[in-house]
N, C-alpha and C positions, 0 to 999 in steps of 0.2 A: 143614333145614338141608341136606339134601341139595340140594335145589331149588334153595336160594341159589348151591350150590357149581356147579352145572350150570350156571344162569344165567351166572356170572362165566366158566366156560369158554368158552362161546359167545362171548360178549363177546368175548372175548380172542381166541378163533380168527377171527373177524370182522374185529377190528381189525388183525391182523398184515399181511393183505394189502394192505390199503388204507395203511396206514405206508410198506408195500415199494413202491407204487407211488409215492407221494410222493417217497421215497428219489432211484428209479430216475428220476423228471423232474426233480430238481433236480441228479443227476450229470451229466444229459445238458446241461442249462443250464450245466453249470460248463463242459462240457468242450469247447462252444461258445465261452465268452468265451475259453477258453485258446486257442483256436486261432486266434483272430481277434485280434490286437495293433493298439493304434489307432497311428493317424500324424497328426502335424500338422504341418503347415508354415505358418511364420510367420516374422515377427520379435521380435527378443527385446527387450522395455521394459525389464526389468530383474533384476538376476541378484543374488544373494547367496550365496554359496563357503558360509560361515559357515552358515548357516540350510539348507543344502543346497536352495534353492529357486529357481526361473527363472521369470521371467513371460513367456508369447509370446501376441504378437497375431497370429490370423487372422482371417479375415474373420468369421468368427461374436464377436468379441470377444477380450477378454484372457483368459488361462488359465494359471493357476498350478500347475507341477511339481515334485514334490520330485525333486533329482539330488545325486551325492556332487560334492567339490569336485576330482574327478581326471575327472568328464564334464563340467564347467562350463571345467577349464582351458581357456585360451585365448580364450574366447568373450566378448564384451561386448554391451553393448544397442546395439542397431542392425542386428546380424549377421540375416541371414536364415539359418535353421534347417529342420531336418528332425526331426522329435521321433519317436522310434518309442518306446511305451508299455507298461511290462507288461502285459497284459490284463487289464481289468477294473479297472485303477488308476490314478493320476496319479504314478505314478512311474515316472521314465525309466529305458529299456532300452539306447537310444542316443541322442546327441545330435550331427548332422551340420549345418557349414556348407554351405550352398547358396550358392556362387559364379557368378558370371557365366558362362557359359562364353565359353571364349576363340575365336576364327575365326580360321583362317587364311586370309589372302587372299592371292593370288598377284600379283604385279604385272606 
């Protein structure tokens, strides 16, 4: 019985540092993901304020994002937008219309 108790204590002692290193790696990856928010530039294909969804087409294809009705207010299909996402998600942090810059030509 003493041998079994001693073996269990040794196994537990060896398992703790290993689990701590996995936790540290996971925390580092999470911090890196949170530090970098994804940005997508493209054209709105469709939006549904009731469902809270917007589909944006960029050079890679159509992407669906989750957004609030307030974030989608004033936007419509065909608008060129810049979408900033909450890091590691498909949830919109901000969405801004990208209009053509006006050039001021002097005569």
